[in-house]
Phi, psi and omega in degrees: 000132182287137178282145175288163177307320183295315183293321175298318181289319176301319181293318184289323185276341178277058186275147164064079166282129186272170177284155177297133180233126179302141173236151179287151178269128179299136182298328183257025181292168185288341180207147178284130181271124180288343180214160180302141174285159178235144184234155173230137181248133177243132182231149177186178179224128176261125184278161170304139185087011177301158177300164181295326185220131174241133189249125182250111183281146172212155182261126177270114184287166172295160174073021181268122179275322185217141177249128173239142180227135173226157177205157174214161177207161184279150179231076182288156176293147180233157178298158177302137177089354181256123182297148171268193182281138174209121192233121176265164185212154174198188189214139173232143184269195187291352173287349169103176184252013183302146184298135186121332169082029179302325181265011181299127172238355174154164180205131180242355181063226176252021186284334184216163184252356176206159176202166178222161174225144177211165180301326183256349189202159175202160173302140177310140188097347182240157188253118170297162176151188186299140173255077186280140182290149177146196182273118172254173185221129166274133182252120178254133173243097178286093181298314172216147178234130175294157178304329180282357185088170185239099177275134185227161174218125186232133177249119173251132188238131184252111179266114184282160177146175180288148182294142180287147175294134177302141177284148174302141177257125174232149176237157181292151179295153183265004180206138175227158176300127182237213181240028183070210178290117185199173173272120182246143186254135180207169182223111186260020179218091180221148184235137178247192177290358178281350167225242183255022176274169182252346186262149170284160175303322177301318178294321178293324175305309179302316177297319181297315179294326178292331180273003178079024184270154175257336182210157170219166176237131177288130186220054176292144177297112165062026174205154175245019187298335182280355188305327183264012191249013187243032183300333182283346187296315184303316181302331179271002179072029177247124177276129180248116173272139179264144183191205187196152167259110180275110191253087176277171181285353179231038178131154179249144179221143180265133166263111187252120173078029179288167177298141178303140183087001182280130174245136177239129188282158187230005193268070180197164171243173180300325181294341181282342179068023183263349187296322178306327179300315186278330172300314175300322178296323177299312184288330175294333174274011176083008188259178179248148178260114189230094177306136182258142176035061191300336181244025181294157188258358176290157182299121177080006182268331184287139189279116181250359186275356181083169188248011183297331182258004181281149173257339179195173181220141177276109181261349181225116186232107179066205177301137186299126181229170180304326183288334171296316179300321177295319179295320179297314179299319184290318178298318177304314180298327178286347180292340185256018181300146186242018184267011178084346179280143181291134180301150182285136173294154180257137180232162182224137183216161184277330190053046179296133177234307183195170176298143008277004174308150178232127172302136180078012180228095000277183181218160174258130176250117190238136174282112184227156181288333175193179182270075180223160176305309179302311187290316180301310184291326173300315181292326174293318181294325180280348182081013177280062193205153170225161177264142178219145183288337177197177179284356175284341184262130168234150183228138171238116192220116182221165170223136181227161178246162178301331184262021172099000177295144187215138173212149177246194182304129176079005182250174184241135179247122170273117187284330184101011183156148182298332181249015175289131183292136175242130177261120181257127179237138176224125177221151183224162167224150179077016182232047185298137177086358186270153172266150181254134181231145171244129183238128177246189179293350176261354183118196180285120186255340179204137176227124180242113180293136173041065181230158176261345185202154170207161172230148179209143187244140177207188173222161175298332177292328180274333190222121177276328174203164176212136176232169185238143171233141175241114189242141169289165175301146180304140179252353181215149180296142174067015179231138178291159180285161175300149180282151166260340177194150179217140181243160166285160187283154160268130181261137184249140174228146186302000000 
């Protein structure tokens, strides 16, 4: 059978497996080695235009207590405007590399240069568990390759000994004592040391509580290893939803609130047509599909898979930038769709990695029946939510009719007739000096400079939906100022 281009390239670049070489055992290592460790070195070069993922097989011998992997690659200078070398890495066990991730054992991307696995522990980003002998695979992801090519060297070290006992697996609870039906504040896009963040889960818990949050969602790049690492959150009154940031080469998407232990594969592009399969997997695991930073400018970050499979969309990612303004405009245009599909709710998240990023800036404020996974996801899915720059900002946005009809953010108001007057009210706290705006299917219809409240009257015949923006003063000519808050719309029907 003829080998595919990907198989040929993987075979050609995985040159030269070295002989086993005894290595000294670290005196402060996690376990005493009863015999010398042995290492194997893999060297190769990936050319420009290499496949998105290259798999290097190696044989894990029997009797290995711990597997250690380290790697390095060259970073030659490149002309201005030309990307240099960046190489991600991960690991699959003897169950193989087939799409779906049955053999997945971890991914660190380019966040670290070494990792280990043992029966009871692993480097963040990787999954502890049995080290069964057989053919394993290092997964290389050449994110960018310099014109000179990308030369790498990978050392796998096998530490012999009896297998470590598996550690108990615990996941955060799915319900905490809350305030009943109330507005709850959360951040569904945070990164810890389990991917490319700098903070531990415990440190993020402290930052989240200091930011006034009630919940967070774990969203590590391409791994679910952190799902067991949030035991301290419940004692701090923080609900932790488990999820993942699925980082494809043509856009990133958040899996929000999936069943603990759910892994979602990321190894495809939009042209492959595979995303719907994995979007369904997210929903089957109880989660929401939320494209992240859809118009981001980094390589591979902008969302190219379309919105047909999305449950919501992240319109505000970290500090407000021009690509957020573009995302807001694109989302707003979709609110007037006529194909019968419900418009997507808008969410806001910090995308926290490290200082100066701030957990909860921005955040999503959601109306939920209680502080539970089920209730929070139901509120987000329904769009009963608004975005705020911090917990200091609160928004009250309603529409009422003369006969007592009432609707809030994300809800629908039946006016009782096409010409029945509807009164729209908007008030804020914590947004001093900001202008208030009302935006309908026709555009911005009312702006009140530096106000805390406004009222506006319309009818269902004139207005299909209305949403609110709270904006800081403009910082550049012809552009609105950054938001302090943005709401999902109230829909009006005759």
